[in-house]
Structures are given as structure tokens and as C-alpha cells.
LUMNUVO-440662 format. One line per field, with one value per atom (N, C-alpha, C): residue in one letter; y, x, z; residue number from 1. Coordinates in steps of 0.02 Angstrom, whole numbers. Layout:
<rs>
code: c(A / ...)
c2: c(Y / ...)
c1: c(X / ...)
c3: c(Z / ...)
pos: c(NUM / ...)
</rs>
This chain:
<rs>
code: c(M / M / M / A / A / A / L / L / L / S / S / S / A / A / A / T / T / T / V / V / V / F / F / F / K / K / K / V / V / V / E / E / E / L / L / L / G / G / G / V / V / V / S / S / S / D / D / D / I / I / I / D / D / D / H / H / H / G / G / G / Y / Y / Y / Y / Y / Y / A / A / A / D / D / D / H / H / H / T / T / T / L / L / L / T / T / T / V / V / V / A / A / A / R / R / R / H / H / H / P / P / P / S / S / S / E / E / E / T / T / T / D / D / D / E / E / E / R / R / R / M / M / M / V / V / V / V / V / V / R / R / R / L / L / L / L / L / L / A / A / A / F / F / F / G / G / G / L / L / L / R / R / R / A / A / A / H / H / H / R / R / R / L / L / L / S / S / S / D / D / D / V / V / V / D / D / D / G / G / G / E / E / E / L / L / L / A / A / A / F / F / F / G / G / G / A / A / A / G / G / G / L / L / L / S / S / S / T / T / T / P / P / P / G / G / G / V / V / V / P / P / P / D / D / D / L / L / L / R / R / R / L / L / L / A / A / A / D / D / D / Y / Y / Y / T / T / T / G / G / G / R / R / R / I / I / I / L / L / L / E / E / E / W / W / W / I / I / I / N / N / N / V / V / V / G / G / G / Q / Q / Q / P / P / P / D / D / D / E / E / E / R / R / R / A / A / A / L / L / L / S / S / S / K / K / K / A / A / A / A / A / A / S / S / S / Q / Q / Q / A / A / A / D / D / D / Q / Q / Q / V / V / V / L / L / L / L / L / L / F / F / F / P / P / P / F / F / F / A / A / A / A / A / A / G / G / G / V / V / V / A / A / A / T / T / T / W / W / W / W / W / W / R / R / R / T / T / T / V / V / V / R / R / R / P / P / P / K / K / K / V / V / V / G / G / G / R / R / R / L / L / L / A / A / A / N / N / N / L / L / L / S / S / S / V / V / V / V / V / V / Q / Q / Q / I / I / I / P / P / P / H / H / H / P / P / P / P / P / P / V / V / V / Q / Q / Q / Q / Q / Q / L / L / L / A / A / A / Q / Q / Q / T / T / T / V / V / V / D / D / D / R / R / R / R / R / R / V / V / V / S / S / S / A / A / A / Q / Q / Q / V / V / V / M / M / M / V / V / V / M / M / M / E / E / E / G / G / G / L / L / L / V / V / V / T / T / T / M / M / M / T / T / T / V / V / V / G / G / G / G / G / G / V / V / V / D / D / D / V / V / V / T / T / T / F / F / F / T / T / T / P / P / P / E / E / E / P / P / P / L / L / L / E / E / E)
c2: c(-7573 / -7605 / -7564 / -7550 / -7511 / -7555 / -7524 / -7559 / -7564 / -7619 / -7626 / -7608 / -7599 / -7581 / -7639 / -7623 / -7672 / -7679 / -7740 / -7752 / -7768 / -7734 / -7745 / -7770 / -7819 / -7845 / -7816 / -7782 / -7745 / -7767 / -7783 / -7794 / -7731 / -7690 / -7625 / -7627 / -7620 / -7614 / -7541 / -7520 / -7451 / -7448 / -7409 / -7395 / -7320 / -7294 / -7223 / -7208 / -7197 / -7186 / -7122 / -7071 / -7007 / -7014 / -7061 / -7071 / -7136 / -7175 / -7238 / -7289 / -7291 / -7338 / -7386 / -7451 / -7503 / -7557 / -7567 / -7617 / -7638 / -7698 / -7722 / -7723 / -7701 / -7698 / -7737 / -7781 / -7816 / -7779 / -7750 / -7706 / -7733 / -7720 / -7731 / -7662 / -7645 / -7579 / -7587 / -7555 / -7555 / -7492 / -7501 / -7444 / -7435 / -7378 / -7361 / -7360 / -7378 / -7379 / -7312 / -7256 / -7191 / -7168 / -7207 / -7189 / -7212 / -7169 / -7187 / -7225 / -7259 / -7292 / -7241 / -7181 / -7128 / -7112 / -7102 / -7085 / -7141 / -7203 / -7259 / -7263 / -7250 / -7250 / -7196 / -7138 / -7085 / -7104 / -7140 / -7164 / -7212 / -7257 / -7302 / -7264 / -7214 / -7173 / -7137 / -7109 / -7074 / -7122 / -7183 / -7233 / -7241 / -7250 / -7259 / -7199 / -7139 / -7078 / -7066 / -7092 / -7080 / -7141 / -7198 / -7259 / -7252 / -7210 / -7201 / -7178 / -7146 / -7123 / -7181 / -7241 / -7299 / -7315 / -7296 / -7308 / -7255 / -7201 / -7147 / -7152 / -7187 / -7188 / -7259 / -7267 / -7331 / -7328 / -7346 / -7341 / -7375 / -7355 / -7386 / -7335 / -7351 / -7311 / -7354 / -7328 / -7368 / -7327 / -7361 / -7330 / -7317 / -7261 / -7245 / -7279 / -7262 / -7293 / -7270 / -7215 / -7193 / -7149 / -7144 / -7098 / -7113 / -7173 / -7191 / -7158 / -7134 / -7103 / -7035 / -6982 / -6915 / -6896 / -6854 / -6830 / -6875 / -6926 / -6968 / -6964 / -6974 / -6969 / -7028 / -7016 / -7070 / -7118 / -7090 / -7127 / -7092 / -7129 / -7096 / -7133 / -7092 / -7118 / -7102 / -7154 / -7144 / -7185 / -7158 / -7198 / -7246 / -7290 / -7341 / -7315 / -7252 / -7222 / -7195 / -7194 / -7168 / -7096 / -7065 / -6996 / -6996 / -6951 / -6947 / -6902 / -6933 / -6896 / -6864 / -6900 / -6874 / -6893 / -6843 / -6851 / -6840 / -6891 / -6888 / -6896 / -6847 / -6850 / -6841 / -6865 / -6854 / -6817 / -6781 / -6746 / -6672 / -6643 / -6571 / -6554 / -6565 / -6551 / -6476 / -6458 / -6387 / -6367 / -6302 / -6275 / -6301 / -6317 / -6344 / -6412 / -6454 / -6520 / -6515 / -6469 / -6460 / -6431 / -6384 / -6354 / -6407 / -6449 / -6502 / -6550 / -6570 / -6615 / -6583 / -6519 / -6484 / -6481 / -6480 / -6478 / -6546 / -6600 / -6667 / -6704 / -6675 / -6711 / -6664 / -6694 / -6655 / -6623 / -6662 / -6639 / -6662 / -6618 / -6635 / -6633 / -6687 / -6691 / -6702 / -6662 / -6667 / -6676 / -6724 / -6739 / -6730 / -6668 / -6658 / -6682 / -6706 / -6737 / -6725 / -6699 / -6694 / -6632 / -6628 / -6574 / -6505 / -6498 / -6434 / -6409 / -6436 / -6418 / -6344 / -6313 / -6243 / -6199 / -6210 / -6171 / -6183 / -6245 / -6263 / -6229 / -6232 / -6205 / -6129 / -6095 / -6022 / -6004 / -6045 / -6033 / -6051 / -6107 / -6132 / -6102 / -6088 / -6065 / -6006 / -5953 / -5897 / -5917 / -5969 / -5990 / -6038 / -6071 / -6120 / -6100 / -6044 / -6021 / -6015 / -6004 / -5996 / -6062 / -6118 / -6184 / -6203 / -6194 / -6205 / -6278 / -6324 / -6396 / -6428 / -6387 / -6412 / -6410 / -6466 / -6470 / -6496 / -6463 / -6482 / -6496 / -6556 / -6576 / -6603 / -6567 / -6587 / -6645 / -6694 / -6750 / -6736 / -6735 / -6721 / -6770 / -6744 / -6785 / -6836 / -6819 / -6869 / -6936 / -6936 / -7001 / -7040 / -7005 / -7039 / -7072 / -7036 / -7064 / -7127 / -7123 / -7180 / -7241 / -7231 / -7286 / -7315 / -7273 / -7296 / -7346 / -7343 / -7389 / -7460 / -7469 / -7534 / -7570 / -7538 / -7565 / -7629 / -7679 / -7741 / -7760 / -7810 / -7829 / -7854 / -7883 / -7902 / -7859 / -7816 / -7766 / -7774 / -7773 / -7769 / -7699 / -7662 / -7593 / -7579 / -7529 / -7506 / -7430 / -7402 / -7330 / -7321 / -7283 / -7268 / -7192 / -7168 / -7097 / -7087 / -7044 / -7030 / -6958 / -6919 / -6848 / -6810 / -6825 / -6791 / -6815 / -6858 / -6886 / -6951 / -6959 / -7019 / -7061 / -7125 / -7173 / -7222 / -7227 / -7274 / -7324 / -7387 / -7440 / -7476 / -7482 / -7520 / -7564 / -7628 / -7674 / -7673 / -7662 / -7662 / -7596 / -7545 / -7480 / -7433 / -7403 / -7356 / -7285 / -7241 / -7169 / -7135 / -7082 / -7044 / -6972 / -6941 / -6872 / -6840 / -6775 / -6737 / -6707 / -6727 / -6695 / -6621 / -6579 / -6507 / -6480 / -6458 / -6429 / -6365 / -6360 / -6300 / -6258 / -6289 / -6254 / -6289)
c1: c(-2387 / -2376 / -2324 / -2340 / -2295 / -2237 / -2179 / -2121 / -2125 / -2102 / -2103 / -2036 / -2035 / -1974 / -1925 / -1862 / -1809 / -1792 / -1791 / -1779 / -1705 / -1677 / -1607 / -1605 / -1563 / -1552 / -1485 / -1487 / -1428 / -1410 / -1348 / -1319 / -1279 / -1304 / -1273 / -1245 / -1179 / -1146 / -1135 / -1154 / -1146 / -1099 / -1046 / -999 / -997 / -1040 / -1044 / -1007 / -943 / -900 / -920 / -940 / -960 / -1018 / -1063 / -1122 / -1121 / -1067 / -1062 / -1112 / -1127 / -1177 / -1143 / -1153 / -1123 / -1177 / -1196 / -1248 / -1246 / -1272 / -1282 / -1356 / -1374 / -1444 / -1454 / -1503 / -1522 / -1582 / -1573 / -1623 / -1646 / -1708 / -1736 / -1753 / -1723 / -1733 / -1763 / -1820 / -1852 / -1832 / -1805 / -1785 / -1836 / -1869 / -1918 / -1883 / -1917 / -1885 / -1853 / -1880 / -1851 / -1796 / -1783 / -1732 / -1664 / -1614 / -1546 / -1511 / -1457 / -1416 / -1386 / -1370 / -1344 / -1393 / -1455 / -1505 / -1514 / -1513 / -1520 / -1461 / -1401 / -1341 / -1349 / -1375 / -1383 / -1437 / -1489 / -1539 / -1507 / -1463 / -1428 / -1382 / -1348 / -1304 / -1344 / -1401 / -1443 / -1464 / -1481 / -1497 / -1438 / -1379 / -1319 / -1304 / -1316 / -1301 / -1352 / -1412 / -1464 / -1478 / -1448 / -1462 / -1448 / -1400 / -1384 / -1444 / -1492 / -1551 / -1593 / -1583 / -1621 / -1605 / -1545 / -1528 / -1558 / -1586 / -1615 / -1691 / -1723 / -1796 / -1822 / -1884 / -1917 / -1959 / -1927 / -1961 / -1922 / -1937 / -1902 / -1884 / -1829 / -1806 / -1821 / -1863 / -1885 / -1887 / -1877 / -1882 / -1956 / -1969 / -2036 / -2051 / -2108 / -2130 / -2088 / -2051 / -2006 / -2040 / -2009 / -2031 / -2101 / -2125 / -2192 / -2248 / -2231 / -2282 / -2258 / -2278 / -2258 / -2285 / -2248 / -2272 / -2257 / -2215 / -2193 / -2117 / -2089 / -2016 / -1981 / -1918 / -1876 / -1859 / -1850 / -1840 / -1879 / -1900 / -1931 / -1914 / -1899 / -1889 / -1953 / -1988 / -2052 / -2053 / -2086 / -2095 / -2153 / -2165 / -2215 / -2287 / -2296 / -2363 / -2377 / -2326 / -2334 / -2310 / -2290 / -2264 / -2199 / -2194 / -2134 / -2083 / -2029 / -1977 / -1930 / -1914 / -1870 / -1899 / -1910 / -1930 / -1867 / -1843 / -1778 / -1788 / -1764 / -1768 / -1699 / -1691 / -1631 / -1651 / -1604 / -1619 / -1630 / -1670 / -1680 / -1755 / -1793 / -1865 / -1879 / -1939 / -1958 / -1980 / -1992 / -2008 / -2075 / -2123 / -2188 / -2179 / -2138 / -2126 / -2091 / -2043 / -2008 / -2054 / -2096 / -2144 / -2193 / -2217 / -2263 / -2229 / -2168 / -2131 / -2121 / -2104 / -2092 / -2155 / -2213 / -2275 / -2296 / -2265 / -2285 / -2235 / -2175 / -2123 / -2089 / -2060 / -2022 / -1960 / -1927 / -1865 / -1867 / -1844 / -1837 / -1764 / -1739 / -1669 / -1668 / -1627 / -1623 / -1551 / -1539 / -1472 / -1470 / -1458 / -1449 / -1380 / -1373 / -1310 / -1288 / -1329 / -1312 / -1270 / -1247 / -1203 / -1235 / -1300 / -1333 / -1356 / -1328 / -1351 / -1345 / -1289 / -1278 / -1331 / -1348 / -1398 / -1467 / -1484 / -1548 / -1554 / -1501 / -1504 / -1512 / -1480 / -1488 / -1561 / -1596 / -1666 / -1712 / -1700 / -1746 / -1734 / -1672 / -1656 / -1697 / -1706 / -1746 / -1818 / -1843 / -1912 / -1920 / -1866 / -1871 / -1831 / -1798 / -1756 / -1794 / -1859 / -1901 / -1918 / -1903 / -1920 / -1868 / -1887 / -1840 / -1819 / -1861 / -1846 / -1815 / -1787 / -1755 / -1680 / -1648 / -1575 / -1558 / -1511 / -1491 / -1416 / -1398 / -1328 / -1311 / -1267 / -1248 / -1199 / -1212 / -1167 / -1128 / -1062 / -1024 / -1041 / -1049 / -1072 / -1020 / -956 / -908 / -907 / -907 / -908 / -972 / -1028 / -1091 / -1088 / -1061 / -1054 / -1010 / -956 / -910 / -944 / -980 / -1013 / -1070 / -1105 / -1162 / -1141 / -1080 / -1055 / -1047 / -1048 / -1035 / -1099 / -1157 / -1219 / -1239 / -1259 / -1283 / -1347 / -1383 / -1446 / -1436 / -1379 / -1361 / -1301 / -1310 / -1259 / -1235 / -1170 / -1139 / -1110 / -1131 / -1110 / -1094 / -1051 / -1033 / -1033 / -1054 / -1049 / -1013 / -958 / -921 / -918 / -933 / -931 / -882 / -831 / -783 / -759 / -771 / -752 / -781 / -843 / -876 / -859 / -808 / -787 / -825 / -850 / -890 / -851 / -847 / -820 / -876 / -892 / -943 / -911 / -928 / -903 / -963 / -961 / -1012 / -977 / -991 / -961 / -886 / -855 / -782 / -749 / -786 / -758 / -770 / -716 / -719 / -714 / -755 / -747 / -753 / -714 / -715 / -730 / -773 / -793 / -820 / -828 / -858 / -923 / -980 / -1043 / -1041 / -1072 / -1069 / -1137 / -1144 / -1208 / -1222 / -1282 / -1303 / -1351 / -1387 / -1435 / -1440)
c3: c(5986 / 6049 / 6089 / 6151 / 6193 / 6216 / 6219 / 6245 / 6321 / 6349 / 6421 / 6451 / 6516 / 6551 / 6549 / 6552 / 6558 / 6632 / 6656 / 6727 / 6739 / 6788 / 6807 / 6879 / 6890 / 6958 / 6981 / 7038 / 7061 / 7131 / 7140 / 7206 / 7222 / 7267 / 7283 / 7353 / 7357 / 7422 / 7438 / 7498 / 7518 / 7578 / 7572 / 7626 / 7634 / 7677 / 7689 / 7754 / 7748 / 7806 / 7842 / 7804 / 7833 / 7881 / 7869 / 7911 / 7950 / 7945 / 7982 / 7959 / 7894 / 7868 / 7819 / 7832 / 7789 / 7779 / 7717 / 7704 / 7631 / 7619 / 7551 / 7537 / 7477 / 7457 / 7392 / 7391 / 7330 / 7301 / 7242 / 7212 / 7145 / 7130 / 7064 / 7036 / 6980 / 6951 / 6882 / 6873 / 6807 / 6770 / 6710 / 6669 / 6613 / 6614 / 6563 / 6495 / 6440 / 6374 / 6354 / 6379 / 6361 / 6410 / 6462 / 6511 / 6486 / 6495 / 6475 / 6531 / 6513 / 6564 / 6612 / 6587 / 6630 / 6686 / 6668 / 6718 / 6768 / 6745 / 6790 / 6838 / 6814 / 6857 / 6911 / 6894 / 6943 / 6994 / 6972 / 7020 / 7070 / 7045 / 7091 / 7138 / 7110 / 7151 / 7205 / 7187 / 7236 / 7292 / 7273 / 7325 / 7372 / 7344 / 7385 / 7429 / 7404 / 7442 / 7498 / 7491 / 7541 / 7585 / 7570 / 7608 / 7682 / 7701 / 7772 / 7813 / 7781 / 7817 / 7843 / 7815 / 7839 / 7911 / 7934 / 8004 / 8050 / 8021 / 8061 / 8069 / 8023 / 8022 / 8019 / 8039 / 8033 / 7969 / 7914 / 7850 / 7795 / 7733 / 7677 / 7624 / 7589 / 7532 / 7471 / 7426 / 7370 / 7306 / 7250 / 7185 / 7169 / 7135 / 7113 / 7047 / 7020 / 6957 / 6897 / 6906 / 6852 / 6802 / 6744 / 6691 / 6666 / 6677 / 6652 / 6692 / 6751 / 6795 / 6818 / 6783 / 6803 / 6872 / 6907 / 6971 / 7030 / 7020 / 7076 / 7080 / 7140 / 7146 / 7113 / 7094 / 7069 / 7126 / 7185 / 7247 / 7301 / 7350 / 7406 / 7470 / 7520 / 7587 / 7625 / 7645 / 7680 / 7743 / 7794 / 7854 / 7842 / 7890 / 7879 / 7884 / 7900 / 7897 / 7827 / 7784 / 7716 / 7708 / 7762 / 7759 / 7720 / 7670 / 7629 / 7664 / 7687 / 7722 / 7671 / 7618 / 7565 / 7497 / 7456 / 7386 / 7346 / 7313 / 7279 / 7204 / 7166 / 7093 / 7063 / 7003 / 6964 / 6900 / 6871 / 6809 / 6819 / 6775 / 6774 / 6769 / 6822 / 6819 / 6817 / 6798 / 6798 / 6867 / 6875 / 6941 / 6967 / 6923 / 6946 / 6979 / 6949 / 6978 / 7046 / 7051 / 7115 / 7168 / 7149 / 7197 / 7222 / 7176 / 7196 / 7245 / 7229 / 7273 / 7342 / 7343 / 7406 / 7449 / 7418 / 7456 / 7483 / 7457 / 7477 / 7520 / 7530 / 7567 / 7617 / 7668 / 7716 / 7684 / 7641 / 7609 / 7536 / 7491 / 7420 / 7402 / 7374 / 7353 / 7278 / 7244 / 7171 / 7152 / 7107 / 7082 / 7006 / 6982 / 6909 / 6889 / 6826 / 6807 / 6736 / 6693 / 6622 / 6607 / 6546 / 6525 / 6532 / 6525 / 6526 / 6594 / 6648 / 6715 / 6730 / 6712 / 6728 / 6697 / 6634 / 6600 / 6631 / 6642 / 6674 / 6742 / 6783 / 6851 / 6850 / 6804 / 6799 / 6785 / 6748 / 6731 / 6789 / 6821 / 6872 / 6941 / 6958 / 7026 / 7050 / 7010 / 7035 / 7052 / 7022 / 7032 / 7090 / 7111 / 7166 / 7227 / 7225 / 7281 / 7346 / 7343 / 7402 / 7436 / 7404 / 7432 / 7485 / 7547 / 7603 / 7610 / 7586 / 7594 / 7532 / 7488 / 7427 / 7432 / 7416 / 7411 / 7341 / 7308 / 7240 / 7241 / 7220 / 7219 / 7150 / 7115 / 7047 / 7049 / 7006 / 6996 / 6932 / 6933 / 6872 / 6816 / 6756 / 6700 / 6675 / 6668 / 6642 / 6680 / 6748 / 6782 / 6768 / 6762 / 6747 / 6679 / 6630 / 6562 / 6564 / 6601 / 6605 / 6636 / 6690 / 6724 / 6682 / 6646 / 6607 / 6553 / 6531 / 6480 / 6506 / 6572 / 6602 / 6625 / 6617 / 6643 / 6605 / 6644 / 6616 / 6654 / 6631 / 6663 / 6734 / 6747 / 6815 / 6833 / 6884 / 6899 / 6970 / 6977 / 7043 / 7049 / 7100 / 7107 / 7180 / 7189 / 7256 / 7256 / 7313 / 7324 / 7390 / 7388 / 7449 / 7456 / 7517 / 7532 / 7590 / 7577 / 7630 / 7622 / 7675 / 7677 / 7617 / 7599 / 7545 / 7475 / 7471 / 7407 / 7394 / 7334 / 7317 / 7267 / 7281 / 7233 / 7217 / 7153 / 7131 / 7084 / 7094 / 7052 / 7021 / 6955 / 6919 / 6869 / 6871 / 6823 / 6822 / 6880 / 6884 / 6867 / 6848 / 6832 / 6891 / 6916 / 6973 / 6948 / 6975 / 6965 / 7032 / 7041 / 7103 / 7085 / 7123 / 7109 / 7172 / 7169 / 7224 / 7199 / 7229 / 7211 / 7231 / 7191 / 7203 / 7223 / 7287 / 7308 / 7268 / 7241 / 7205 / 7247 / 7292 / 7334 / 7401)
pos: c(1 / 1 / 1 / 2 / 2 / 2 / 3 / 3 / 3 / 4 / 4 / 4 / 5 / 5 / 5 / 6 / 6 / 6 / 7 / 7 / 7 / 8 / 8 / 8 / 9 / 9 / 9 / 10 / 10 / 10 / 11 / 11 / 11 / 12 / 12 / 12 / 13 / 13 / 13 / 14 / 14 / 14 / 15 / 15 / 15 / 16 / 16 / 16 / 17 / 17 / 17 / 18 / 18 / 18 / 19 / 19 / 19 / 20 / 20 / 20 / 21 / 21 / 21 / 22 / 22 / 22 / 23 / 23 / 23 / 24 / 24 / 24 / 25 / 25 / 25 / 26 / 26 / 26 / 27 / 27 / 27 / 28 / 28 / 28 / 29 / 29 / 29 / 30 / 30 / 30 / 31 / 31 / 31 / 32 / 32 / 32 / 33 / 33 / 33 / 34 / 34 / 34 / 35 / 35 / 35 / 36 / 36 / 36 / 37 / 37 / 37 / 38 / 38 / 38 / 39 / 39 / 39 / 40 / 40 / 40 / 41 / 41 / 41 / 42 / 42 / 42 / 43 / 43 / 43 / 44 / 44 / 44 / 45 / 45 / 45 / 46 / 46 / 46 / 47 / 47 / 47 / 48 / 48 / 48 / 49 / 49 / 49 / 50 / 50 / 50 / 51 / 51 / 51 / 52 / 52 / 52 / 53 / 53 / 53 / 54 / 54 / 54 / 55 / 55 / 55 / 56 / 56 / 56 / 57 / 57 / 57 / 58 / 58 / 58 / 59 / 59 / 59 / 60 / 60 / 60 / 61 / 61 / 61 / 62 / 62 / 62 / 63 / 63 / 63 / 64 / 64 / 64 / 65 / 65 / 65 / 66 / 66 / 66 / 67 / 67 / 67 / 68 / 68 / 68 / 69 / 69 / 69 / 70 / 70 / 70 / 71 / 71 / 71 / 72 / 72 / 72 / 73 / 73 / 73 / 74 / 74 / 74 / 75 / 75 / 75 / 76 / 76 / 76 / 77 / 77 / 77 / 78 / 78 / 78 / 79 / 79 / 79 / 80 / 80 / 80 / 81 / 81 / 81 / 82 / 82 / 82 / 83 / 83 / 83 / 84 / 84 / 84 / 85 / 85 / 85 / 86 / 86 / 86 / 87 / 87 / 87 / 88 / 88 / 88 / 89 / 89 / 89 / 90 / 90 / 90 / 91 / 91 / 91 / 92 / 92 / 92 / 93 / 93 / 93 / 94 / 94 / 94 / 95 / 95 / 95 / 96 / 96 / 96 / 97 / 97 / 97 / 98 / 98 / 98 / 99 / 99 / 99 / 100 / 100 / 100 / 101 / 101 / 101 / 102 / 102 / 102 / 103 / 103 / 103 / 104 / 104 / 104 / 105 / 105 / 105 / 106 / 106 / 106 / 107 / 107 / 107 / 108 / 108 / 108 / 109 / 109 / 109 / 110 / 110 / 110 / 111 / 111 / 111 / 112 / 112 / 112 / 113 / 113 / 113 / 114 / 114 / 114 / 115 / 115 / 115 / 116 / 116 / 116 / 117 / 117 / 117 / 118 / 118 / 118 / 119 / 119 / 119 / 120 / 120 / 120 / 121 / 121 / 121 / 122 / 122 / 122 / 123 / 123 / 123 / 124 / 124 / 124 / 125 / 125 / 125 / 126 / 126 / 126 / 127 / 127 / 127 / 128 / 128 / 128 / 129 / 129 / 129 / 130 / 130 / 130 / 131 / 131 / 131 / 132 / 132 / 132 / 133 / 133 / 133 / 134 / 134 / 134 / 135 / 135 / 135 / 136 / 136 / 136 / 137 / 137 / 137 / 138 / 138 / 138 / 139 / 139 / 139 / 140 / 140 / 140 / 141 / 141 / 141 / 142 / 142 / 142 / 143 / 143 / 143 / 144 / 144 / 144 / 145 / 145 / 145 / 146 / 146 / 146 / 147 / 147 / 147 / 148 / 148 / 148 / 149 / 149 / 149 / 150 / 150 / 150 / 151 / 151 / 151 / 152 / 152 / 152 / 153 / 153 / 153 / 154 / 154 / 154 / 155 / 155 / 155 / 156 / 156 / 156 / 157 / 157 / 157 / 158 / 158 / 158 / 159 / 159 / 159 / 160 / 160 / 160 / 161 / 161 / 161 / 162 / 162 / 162 / 163 / 163 / 163 / 164 / 164 / 164 / 165 / 165 / 165 / 166 / 166 / 166 / 167 / 167 / 167 / 168 / 168 / 168 / 169 / 169 / 169 / 170 / 170 / 170 / 171 / 171 / 171 / 172 / 172 / 172 / 173 / 173 / 173 / 174 / 174 / 174 / 175 / 175 / 175 / 176 / 176 / 176 / 177 / 177 / 177 / 178 / 178 / 178 / 179 / 179 / 179 / 180 / 180 / 180 / 181 / 181 / 181 / 182 / 182 / 182 / 183 / 183 / 183)
</rs>
């Protein structure tokens, strides 16, 4: 019997001072049985970091099917015609997955976060450097590890962005860090 996804109810407050965006989002997040709490935290963070785009477009920012369905974004910002404005993934995909995403969306955003990012990036960068619509922003691993320890089925979280500095709060634990653009 296959294991089913674990459903999390998330109240996510976003205060993006850099973009003048302030909103609360009630989210339902399905975590695939093979997905770690770290990866789920980064998906929530990615939502918080890109939510400001909702004030720029007539569309929605939504979680994809996740690890159970290869070839779909972890998050996608799409207008109401279905056009994918932003294909957002977390982790360390291979160059084929990034090329496919780049061909299907206006912009591809990738948030790698694990300890092996530097090695992965040295291998993948030469193969994806030609993708003009790709942006890669590394999330430091220690804050992700710390936040992942606080995840519960009902989660209250906040993401604040000010002058490029990000503070994320999950379950009462605050971490502050600076995402590092890689590409």
C-alpha cells in the first residue's frame, strides 16, 4: 500500500517591506512521504518570497503536485489564462529539468538549500548558464534545519523581507539570513 501525503494547514503572514507587500495567506500544503520537513519549509519560504508578485499580476501563486509528479513546479505563478509567469522549484534539479522549466515559463526561480549546493552548482552551472530566464538563489542550510525542527501539522509562520534580509518564523522560532544569488 502506498503512503499518502501528509497535509499541513499553514497560516503564513508575509511582510515584504522591500516590495511593499503585506498579506496573510491560509495555505494547505501536502507533503509527499519522501519529502523532508526542510524541503517543505523552503517551499513555504519560496511562497513568502514570491507572494509580492500577486500585487503585480492578475493570477495566482499555488503549490504544485510536489514530488509525486515529476516535471511540475513546486510553486507556480500563473495568470488566469494559464500562462506560467514563474516556475519556482526548490532543491537541486538536473539541467534537463531546468531546461524544460525554462521552455514552459517566462521566468524560472530555483531555491537550492542543502549542504551540497556548491558542488551541485559547479556541475550544473555550465549546462544551464545559457538559460536567460533562470534565477538561482541559495538559501543557507543551517536556518532551514533549525526551522524544520519546529514544523507541526498546524503551522503558523511569517516571512519578513527588509533590505534583502529575510526573517522567517515557524512555530515561534525566528531565523534571519541573507539569500545568496548564484545566477
